[in-house]
C-alpha positions as CSV (number, residue, x, y, z in Angstrom):
1,M,0.0,0.0,0.0
2,F,2.7,2.4,0.9
3,G,6.4,2.7,-0.1
4,C,9.2,3.9,2.1
5,E,11.2,6.3,0.0
6,C,14.3,8.3,0.9
7,F,15.8,11.3,-0.9
8,Y,18.6,13.8,-0.3
9,R,17.9,17.1,1.5
10,K,20.1,20.1,2.1
11,K,21.2,20.6,5.7
12,M,19.1,23.8,5.9
13,D,16.0,21.7,5.4
14,L,16.6,20.0,8.7
15,L,16.7,23.0,10.9
16,P,13.6,23.1,13.1
17,L,11.2,26.1,12.8
18,S,10.2,28.0,15.9
19,D,6.7,27.3,17.0
20,P,4.5,29.9,15.3
21,E,1.7,31.8,16.9
22,P,-1.8,31.0,15.6
23,F,-3.5,33.5,13.4
24,S,-5.9,35.8,15.1
25,L,-8.7,37.9,13.7
26,P,-8.3,41.7,13.7
27,A,-10.5,42.2,16.7
28,P,-11.3,40.1,19.8
29,L,-14.4,37.9,19.8
30,P,-17.4,39.2,21.8
31,Q,-19.3,37.4,24.5
32,W,-21.9,35.6,22.4
33,P,-25.5,35.4,23.8
34,H,-26.3,32.4,25.9
35,G,-27.2,29.2,24.1
36,Q,-26.8,25.5,24.2
37,G,-23.5,24.3,22.8
38,F,-22.4,27.0,20.4
39,S,-19.1,28.6,21.3
40,S,-18.8,26.4,24.4
41,G,-15.4,25.0,23.4
42,K,-16.7,21.4,23.3
43,L,-19.1,19.7,20.9
44,N,-21.0,16.5,21.5
45,L,-21.2,14.2,18.5
46,G,-23.3,11.5,20.2
47,E,-20.9,9.0,21.7
48,L,-17.9,11.3,21.3
49,E,-17.1,14.6,22.7
50,V,-14.6,16.7,20.8
51,V,-12.4,19.8,21.3
52,K,-10.7,21.9,18.7
53,I,-7.0,22.3,19.2
54,S,-5.2,25.1,17.4
55,R,-2.0,25.2,19.4
56,F,0.8,23.2,18.0
57,K,4.4,22.1,18.5
58,F,6.8,21.6,15.6
59,I,7.8,18.1,14.6
60,W,9.3,18.2,11.1
61,S,9.5,20.4,8.1
62,S,10.0,20.0,4.4
63,N,11.5,23.4,4.4
64,L,12.5,23.6,0.7
65,E,14.2,26.5,-1.0
66,D,10.8,27.2,-2.7
67,K,8.7,28.2,0.3
68,K,5.5,27.6,-1.6
69,K,6.3,23.9,-1.8
70,G,7.4,23.5,1.8
71,V,5.1,22.1,4.5
72,T,5.5,21.7,8.3
73,F,4.0,19.0,10.5
74,Y,2.8,19.7,14.0
75,K,1.4,17.8,17.0
76,P,-1.4,19.4,19.0
77,V,-0.6,20.7,22.5
78,G,-2.7,21.8,25.4
79,I,-5.0,18.8,25.2
80,P,-7.6,18.7,28.0
81,D,-7.4,15.8,30.5
82,G,-9.2,12.7,29.3
83,F,-9.0,13.7,25.6
84,Y,-6.9,11.8,23.0
85,I,-5.1,12.7,19.8
86,L,-6.6,11.4,16.6
87,G,-3.8,12.6,14.3
88,H,-1.3,15.3,13.6
89,Y,-1.6,18.6,11.6
90,C,0.1,19.8,8.5
91,Q,0.1,23.1,6.6
92,S,2.0,25.0,4.0
93,N,5.0,27.2,5.0
94,D,3.8,30.2,3.0
95,Q,0.9,31.0,5.2
96,P,0.2,31.9,8.8
97,L,-0.5,29.1,11.2
98,R,-4.2,28.6,10.7
99,G,-5.7,25.3,11.3
100,F,-6.9,22.8,13.9
101,V,-7.2,19.2,14.8
102,L,-9.9,17.6,16.9
103,V,-9.2,15.6,20.0
104,A,-11.8,13.3,21.4
105,R,-13.0,11.4,24.4
106,E,-16.0,9.2,25.0
107,A,-19.0,11.4,25.8
108,P,-20.2,11.3,29.4
109,S,-23.0,8.8,29.6
110,K,-26.7,9.9,29.9
111,S,-28.3,7.0,31.6
112,E,-31.8,8.4,31.2
113,A,-31.4,8.5,27.4
114,T,-29.7,5.1,27.1
115,D,-31.5,2.5,24.9
116,F,-30.1,-0.8,26.0
117,S,-31.7,-2.6,23.0
118,T,-29.4,-0.7,20.6
119,R,-26.5,0.1,22.9
120,V,-23.1,-0.7,21.5
121,T,-20.8,-2.2,24.1
122,S,-17.5,-1.6,22.3
123,P,-15.7,1.5,23.4
124,A,-15.8,4.5,21.1
125,L,-12.0,4.9,21.1
126,R,-9.2,2.3,21.1
127,E,-5.5,2.3,20.7
128,P,-4.1,1.0,17.4
129,L,-2.7,-2.5,17.1
130,D,0.5,-1.2,15.4
131,Y,1.7,1.3,12.9
132,T,2.5,1.1,9.2
133,L,5.5,3.3,8.1
134,A,3.9,5.2,5.2
135,W,7.0,7.2,4.3
136,K,10.3,8.7,5.6
137,S,12.7,11.4,4.6
138,N,16.4,11.1,4.9
139,D,19.3,13.5,4.7
140,G,21.5,11.2,2.6
141,R,23.7,9.8,5.4
142,E,23.7,6.1,5.7
143,G,22.4,4.8,9.0
144,S,21.6,8.2,10.4
145,L,18.1,9.1,11.4
146,E,19.0,12.7,12.4
147,G,16.6,15.2,10.8
148,C,14.3,12.5,9.3
149,G,10.6,12.7,9.2
150,F,8.7,9.4,9.7
151,F,5.0,9.1,8.7
152,W,2.9,6.5,10.6
153,L,-0.5,5.2,9.8
154,P,-2.2,3.7,12.8
155,Q,-3.4,0.1,12.2
156,P,-6.9,0.0,13.8
157,P,-8.5,-3.0,15.6
158,E,-11.3,-4.8,13.7
159,G,-14.4,-2.6,13.6
160,Y,-12.4,0.6,14.0
161,K,-11.0,3.3,11.7
162,S,-7.9,5.5,11.6
163,V,-8.7,9.2,11.2
164,G,-5.1,10.7,11.1
165,F,-1.4,10.1,10.6
166,L,1.3,10.6,13.1
167,V,4.7,12.1,12.3
168,T,7.9,11.6,14.3
169,S,11.5,12.7,13.9
170,S,12.9,9.3,15.0
171,K,11.4,6.0,16.1
172,K,7.9,4.5,15.9
173,P,5.5,6.2,18.4
174,K,4.0,4.4,21.3
175,L,0.5,2.9,20.8
176,D,-1.0,5.1,23.4
177,K,-0.1,8.3,21.5
178,V,-3.2,8.1,19.3
179,R,-6.7,6.6,19.2
180,C,-8.7,4.9,16.5
181,V,-12.5,5.4,16.3
182,R,-15.2,2.8,16.2
183,A,-16.4,2.5,12.5
184,D,-20.0,3.4,13.1
185,L,-18.9,6.8,14.5
186,T,-17.0,7.6,11.3
187,D,-17.8,8.7,7.8
188,R,-16.1,8.6,4.4
189,C,-13.3,11.1,3.9
190,E,-11.8,12.5,0.7
191,K,-8.6,14.2,-0.5
192,Y,-9.0,17.9,-0.9
193,R,-6.0,20.0,-1.7
194,V,-2.4,18.9,-2.4
195,M,-0.1,20.5,0.2
196,H,3.2,18.7,-0.7
197,S,4.4,16.6,-3.6
198,E,7.8,15.0,-4.1
199,F,8.5,12.0,-6.3
200,S,5.5,9.7,-5.9
201,F,4.7,10.9,-2.4
202,R,2.0,13.5,-1.8
203,V,0.4,15.1,1.3
204,W,-3.2,16.1,1.0
205,S,-5.6,18.0,3.2
206,T,-8.8,16.1,3.8
207,R,-12.5,16.8,4.2
208,P,-15.7,14.8,4.6
209,Y,-16.9,13.2,1.3
210,H,-20.6,13.8,2.3
211,R,-21.1,17.5,2.8
212,G,-24.1,19.9,3.0
213,M,-26.6,20.9,5.6
214,L,-28.2,17.4,5.8
215,R,-24.9,15.5,6.0
216,R,-23.1,14.6,9.2
217,G,-19.4,14.2,8.2
218,V,-17.1,16.1,10.5
219,S,-13.6,17.2,9.5
220,V,-10.9,16.1,12.0
221,G,-8.3,18.6,10.6
222,T,-5.7,15.9,9.9
223,F,-3.9,15.3,6.6
224,S,-3.4,12.2,4.5
225,C,-0.3,10.7,2.8
226,I,-0.9,9.0,-0.5
227,S,1.4,7.3,-3.0
228,D,0.8,8.1,-6.6
229,S,2.2,4.7,-7.6
230,I,-1.2,3.1,-6.8
231,P,-3.8,5.1,-8.7
232,G,-7.4,4.8,-7.5
233,L,-6.3,3.7,-4.1
234,E,-9.0,4.4,-1.5
235,L,-8.1,7.0,1.1
236,P,-6.8,5.1,4.2
237,L,-8.5,7.5,6.6
238,S,-12.0,8.3,7.7
239,C,-13.6,11.4,9.2
240,L,-15.9,11.6,12.2
241,K,-19.7,11.6,12.0
242,N,-22.1,13.7,14.2
243,L,-24.7,11.3,15.5
244,D,-26.3,13.9,17.9
245,P,-29.7,14.6,16.3
246,S,-30.1,18.0,18.1
247,L,-27.0,19.5,16.5
248,H,-26.5,21.3,19.9
249,G,-23.5,23.2,18.6
250,M,-25.5,25.3,16.2
251,P,-26.3,28.9,17.1
252,N,-29.8,29.9,18.2
253,C,-31.7,33.0,16.9
254,D,-30.1,35.5,19.2
255,Q,-26.6,34.1,18.4
256,I,-27.3,34.3,14.7
257,H,-28.1,38.0,14.9
258,A,-25.0,38.5,17.1
259,L,-22.9,36.7,14.5
260,I,-24.1,38.9,11.6
261,N,-23.8,42.0,13.7
262,H,-20.2,41.1,14.4
263,Y,-19.1,39.6,11.1
264,G,-21.5,41.1,8.5
265,P,-19.3,42.1,5.5
266,T,-19.7,45.3,3.5
267,F,-20.4,44.8,-0.2
268,F,-18.7,47.4,-2.4
269,F,-20.0,48.0,-5.9
270,H,-17.8,49.4,-8.7
271,P,-17.8,53.2,-9.0
272,D,-19.1,52.9,-12.6
273,E,-21.8,50.4,-11.7
274,I,-25.2,51.2,-13.3
275,Y,-27.2,48.1,-12.2
276,L,-27.3,48.4,-8.5
277,P,-29.1,46.1,-6.0
278,S,-32.4,46.6,-4.4
279,S,-34.6,44.8,-1.9
280,V,-37.0,42.2,-3.3
281,S,-40.0,44.1,-1.9
282,W,-38.9,47.3,-3.7
283,F,-38.6,45.3,-7.0
284,F,-42.1,44.0,-6.6
285,E,-43.6,47.4,-5.6
286,N,-42.0,49.1,-8.6
287,G,-43.6,47.1,-11.3
288,A,-42.2,43.6,-11.5
289,L,-44.6,41.2,-13.2
290,L,-45.4,37.5,-13.1
291,F,-45.9,35.9,-16.5
292,R,-47.5,32.5,-17.2
293,K,-46.8,30.5,-20.3
294,G,-49.3,31.3,-23.0
295,D,-50.3,34.7,-21.5
296,S,-48.9,37.9,-23.0
297,V,-50.0,40.1,-20.0
298,G,-48.2,39.9,-16.7
299,E,-49.7,40.1,-13.3
300,P,-48.4,42.5,-10.6
301,I,-46.7,40.8,-7.7
302,D,-47.6,41.3,-4.1
303,V,-44.9,43.1,-2.0
304,G,-44.2,39.8,-0.1
305,G,-44.6,37.6,-3.1
306,S,-47.7,35.9,-1.7
307,N,-49.2,35.5,-5.2
308,L,-46.2,33.8,-6.7
309,P,-46.6,30.0,-7.3
310,S,-44.7,28.2,-4.6
311,G,-42.9,24.9,-4.6
312,G,-42.7,22.6,-7.7
313,C,-39.7,22.9,-10.0
314,N,-38.4,25.1,-12.7
315,D,-40.8,23.8,-15.4
316,G,-40.9,27.0,-17.5
317,E,-44.6,27.6,-16.7
318,F,-44.0,30.9,-14.9
319,W,-41.3,33.6,-14.9
320,I,-40.8,37.1,-13.6
321,D,-40.1,40.1,-15.9
322,L,-39.7,43.8,-15.8
323,P,-42.5,46.3,-16.7
324,S,-42.3,48.0,-20.1
325,G,-41.6,51.6,-21.0
326,D,-39.8,54.2,-18.8
327,Q,-40.6,52.2,-15.7
328,R,-38.5,49.3,-17.2
329,K,-35.5,51.6,-17.5
330,T,-35.9,52.9,-14.0
331,I,-36.3,49.5,-12.3
332,K,-33.2,48.1,-14.0
333,L,-31.0,50.6,-12.1
334,G,-32.0,49.2,-8.7
335,N,-32.4,51.0,-5.5
336,L,-29.4,51.0,-3.2
337,A,-31.2,52.6,-0.3
338,S,-33.6,49.6,0.0
339,A,-30.9,46.9,-0.6
340,K,-30.3,44.2,2.0
341,L,-28.8,40.8,2.4
342,Y,-31.0,37.8,2.7
343,L,-29.6,35.2,5.2
344,H,-29.8,31.4,5.0
345,V,-28.2,29.8,8.1
346,K,-27.4,26.1,7.9
347,P,-25.1,23.4,9.5
348,A,-21.8,22.7,7.8
349,L,-19.4,19.8,8.3
350,G,-21.7,17.9,10.6
351,G,-22.8,20.9,12.6
352,T,-19.2,21.7,13.8
353,F,-19.4,24.8,11.6
354,T,-22.2,27.2,10.7
355,D,-22.6,28.5,7.1
356,I,-24.3,31.9,6.8
357,A,-25.2,32.4,3.1
358,L,-25.8,36.1,2.3
359,W,-27.9,36.5,-0.8
360,I,-28.1,39.8,-2.6
361,F,-30.6,40.7,-5.3
362,C,-30.1,43.0,-8.4
363,P,-33.0,43.7,-10.8
364,F,-30.7,43.6,-13.8
365,N,-27.4,42.0,-14.8
366,G,-25.6,44.2,-17.3
367,P,-23.7,43.2,-20.5
368,A,-20.2,41.9,-20.4
369,T,-16.9,43.6,-21.4
370,L,-14.4,41.5,-23.4
371,K,-10.7,41.9,-22.9
372,V,-8.4,41.0,-25.8
373,G,-4.8,41.9,-24.9
374,I,-4.8,45.7,-24.3
375,M,-8.2,46.2,-26.0
376,N,-11.4,46.3,-24.0
377,I,-14.6,45.8,-26.0
378,A,-18.0,46.6,-24.4
379,L,-20.5,44.0,-25.7
380,N,-24.0,45.1,-26.7
381,K,-26.2,42.4,-25.2
382,I,-24.0,39.4,-24.4
383,G,-24.2,38.6,-20.7
384,Q,-27.2,40.7,-19.8
385,H,-30.4,39.3,-18.3
386,V,-33.3,40.3,-16.0
387,C,-32.6,39.8,-12.3
388,D,-29.4,38.6,-10.7
389,W,-29.0,36.6,-7.5
390,E,-25.5,36.4,-6.0
391,H,-24.2,35.3,-2.7
392,V,-21.2,34.9,-0.4
393,T,-21.1,32.4,2.5
394,L,-19.5,33.0,5.9
395,R,-18.2,29.8,7.5
396,I,-18.2,30.1,11.3
397,C,-16.4,27.6,13.6
398,N,-19.0,26.5,16.3
399,F,-16.4,25.8,18.9
400,A,-15.7,29.5,19.6
401,G,-17.8,31.4,17.1
402,E,-14.8,32.3,15.0
403,L,-15.0,33.4,11.4
404,W,-13.0,30.7,9.5
405,S,-13.4,31.5,5.8
406,I,-15.7,33.1,3.2
407,Y,-17.0,31.6,0.0
408,F,-17.0,34.0,-2.9
409,S,-19.6,33.1,-5.6
410,Q,-18.3,33.9,-9.1
411,H,-20.7,33.2,-11.9
412,S,-20.9,29.4,-12.3
413,G,-18.2,28.7,-9.7
414,G,-16.5,30.3,-6.7
415,V,-13.7,30.0,-4.2
416,W,-13.2,29.7,-0.5
417,V,-10.9,32.4,1.0
418,N,-9.3,31.9,4.4
419,A,-9.9,34.6,7.1
420,Y,-6.2,35.6,7.0
421,E,-6.5,36.4,3.3
422,L,-9.5,38.8,3.6
423,E,-9.6,42.6,3.8
424,Y,-11.4,44.0,6.8
425,I,-13.2,47.4,7.0
426,Q,-14.0,47.5,10.7
427,G,-13.2,45.0,13.4
428,N,-13.9,41.5,12.0
429,K,-16.1,42.7,9.2
430,A,-14.7,41.7,5.8
431,I,-15.0,43.5,2.5
432,I,-16.7,42.0,-0.5
433,Y,-16.0,43.5,-3.9
434,S,-18.9,43.1,-6.5
435,S,-17.8,43.1,-10.1
436,R,-19.2,45.7,-12.5
437,N,-22.4,44.7,-14.3
438,G,-22.0,40.9,-13.4
439,H,-22.0,41.3,-9.6
440,A,-19.6,38.3,-9.0
441,S,-17.9,38.5,-5.6
442,F,-14.1,38.9,-5.1
443,P,-12.0,39.4,-2.0
444,H,-9.8,42.2,-3.4
445,P,-10.1,45.1,-5.9
446,G,-8.7,44.7,-9.4
447,T,-9.6,43.1,-12.7
448,Y,-10.3,39.4,-12.8
449,I,-10.4,37.6,-16.2
450,Q,-12.9,34.9,-16.9
451,G,-11.1,33.1,-19.6
452,S,-7.4,32.8,-20.3
453,A,-5.4,35.2,-18.1
454,K,-2.2,33.9,-19.8
455,L,-3.4,35.0,-23.3
456,G,-5.1,38.1,-21.9
457,I,-8.5,37.0,-23.5
458,G,-11.7,36.8,-21.5
459,I,-14.6,38.5,-19.9
460,R,-13.6,41.3,-17.5
461,N,-14.7,41.3,-13.9
462,D,-13.7,44.8,-12.6
463,C,-13.8,45.4,-8.8
464,A,-13.2,48.6,-6.9
465,S,-14.2,50.5,-3.8
466,S,-16.8,53.3,-4.1
467,N,-19.6,55.1,-2.4
468,F,-22.0,52.4,-3.5
469,Y,-22.0,49.8,-0.8
470,V,-24.3,47.8,1.5
471,N,-23.4,47.0,5.1
472,S,-24.8,43.5,5.7
473,S,-24.3,43.8,9.5
474,T,-27.2,46.3,9.6
475,H,-29.1,45.7,6.4
476,Y,-30.1,42.1,6.4
477,E,-33.1,39.8,6.8
478,L,-33.0,36.3,8.1
479,V,-35.1,34.2,5.7
480,A,-34.3,30.6,6.5
481,A,-32.7,28.4,9.2
482,E,-34.3,25.0,8.8
483,Y,-32.3,23.4,11.6
484,L,-34.1,25.6,14.2
485,G,-37.4,23.9,13.5
486,D,-40.6,24.7,11.8
487,G,-42.0,28.1,12.3
488,I,-39.0,29.6,14.1
489,V,-38.0,31.6,11.0
490,A,-40.8,32.8,8.8
491,E,-39.7,32.2,5.2
492,P,-41.0,34.9,2.8
493,G,-43.4,33.9,0.0
494,W,-41.0,34.8,-2.8
495,L,-38.4,32.4,-1.4
496,Q,-40.7,29.5,-2.4
497,F,-40.8,30.6,-6.1
498,M,-38.8,27.9,-7.9
499,R,-39.0,29.3,-11.4
500,K,-36.9,31.8,-13.3
501,W,-36.5,35.4,-12.1
502,G,-36.4,36.6,-15.7
503,P,-37.5,35.7,-19.2
504,T,-35.6,33.6,-21.7
505,V,-34.6,35.6,-24.8
506,V,-32.6,34.0,-27.6
507,Y,-30.7,36.1,-30.1
508,D,-27.9,35.8,-32.6
509,S,-24.9,36.6,-30.4
510,R,-22.7,34.9,-33.0
511,T,-23.1,37.9,-35.4
512,E,-21.9,40.3,-32.7
513,L,-18.9,38.1,-31.9
514,D,-18.0,37.6,-35.6
515,K,-17.9,41.4,-36.0
516,I,-15.5,41.6,-33.1
517,V,-13.2,38.9,-34.5
518,H,-13.0,40.6,-37.9
519,V,-11.7,43.9,-36.5
520,L,-8.9,42.1,-34.5
521,P,-5.3,41.6,-35.8
522,V,-5.0,38.4,-37.7
523,M,-2.6,36.9,-35.1
524,L,-5.3,37.2,-32.5
525,Q,-8.4,36.0,-34.4
526,S,-7.8,32.2,-34.0
527,S,-7.3,32.5,-30.2
528,V,-10.4,34.7,-29.8
529,K,-12.5,32.4,-31.9
530,N,-11.5,29.4,-29.7
531,F,-12.4,31.4,-26.6
532,F,-15.8,32.3,-27.9
533,Y,-16.5,28.6,-28.5
534,K,-15.9,27.9,-24.8
535,L,-18.2,30.6,-23.6
536,P,-21.2,29.4,-21.5
537,V,-24.3,28.8,-23.5
538,E,-26.2,31.4,-21.4
539,L,-24.1,34.2,-22.9
540,Y,-25.7,33.6,-26.3
541,G,-29.1,34.8,-25.0
542,E,-30.8,36.2,-22.0
543,E,-32.0,33.8,-19.3
544,G,-33.1,34.9,-15.9
545,P,-31.7,33.0,-12.9
546,T,-33.7,30.8,-10.5
547,G,-34.1,31.9,-6.9
548,P,-31.8,31.0,-4.0
549,K,-33.8,28.0,-2.8
550,E,-33.6,26.3,-6.2
551,K,-29.8,26.4,-6.3
552,N,-28.0,23.1,-5.4
553,N,-25.9,24.9,-2.8
554,W,-29.0,25.7,-0.8
555,V,-28.9,22.2,0.6
556,G,-25.5,21.1,-0.6
557,D,-22.0,22.4,0.0
558,E,-20.4,25.3,-2.0
559,R,-18.4,24.4,-5.1
560,G,-14.7,24.5,-4.5
């Protein structure tokens, strides 16, 4: 399964690094309102109780000349009495120390809740039977172990799973240094991002395979070592599973409002933005119409969307459109004064994190701008459509209520950005830059190319600070938090509208694109044509988006 490989290292690679301080947010965390398990420091997963450890001690480093390729391995320190290590931690050398591993113990028994007919008598945690040496480094000196890093996979007893590797600088660790977890308390794990790669040996971060607000996989924070010499090999680790049906670590209503008041980001729109956001109610009040297939006359929409058809699916029977005439021109521009963020709060990673999805609505999405080398070509219609729903997601760690990362939605994809990579405007409130016309979200100002940045050909996403902004910490509405139970959060009528927020209009975009190609230098025409062929189909016509609840990330995890 694993190969033990050695390779030469320069002496500088063997020097231990000083133990770094963990990354801290710009401002201290507040005292959160009283609740059940949120921000208590410990979380109950059913038969296991876990604590997040973010203090580490250096073990070994692949401190290569290229810092971007180097990684360091740590063991957790400051472990509470009675808790056990499940694995060690690894991260890249080119970033602040920002991570965690979980340590665990068997949860205190609750005799009144014990069902003896289904009770499992095997302990939740057990020592491994032995270790497998997965890989070791070597400084090139025969018979010397000085400066080596040894990677050990615990061999679990039957009915148990390993959830992390151990790293040592010399001999095999003692069996009591780690615990394996009973199989029914674990879930499937997957490789996430490559952190280190040399020869056929790679180090990956890991995450639960099953993710989303209804899934129970819990990230342990450990890494995995995998050999490329055996393609398709199943990951030798598992993650944990939260079997507590109450998800007691999730925030209550008071805590949700405290979180958004403390972390709510400010959304900045480009200074040349024409198509600004508005509230949904303003959009309805100012002339938005509901159309039904076969009817040429639209129906005014109630301010709360109560007359919109609810449920069902996007079957093309209904859609929303703008009014005609001058009113159409006015409503396209939006109304910044009424704009707000619509919040969907949901469990993430088995309820050990909270995702707060912040949805923003714009009545119109403007046409795109094409970049070809040093030329910028404003397109006439391509990229425009009625209504635009965009979002970012704050991921909050439920152990202490700490902002962990933000997901930036960008057209058909997006990216997670760690808290230490964000810009902050006040305290722990991050900045979101919304791109001109398209309203995609980015963490920093600048021009982002959707296409080939190397060739300099693509659709421009221009982001900059301006006087056009929405502060989500004060301008928001909580529209959904299903885990709190029925009736706790009153979902607005428009949220149940599963059809398109805009008509479908097909036109000959190819003619406009061909005109652009013909005026370009001959040397660029072939590259630009190839780029056009790769454009999303929706750019060749107008098609309104579906609402937030119809998106697959409403229930599932974010892409990326």
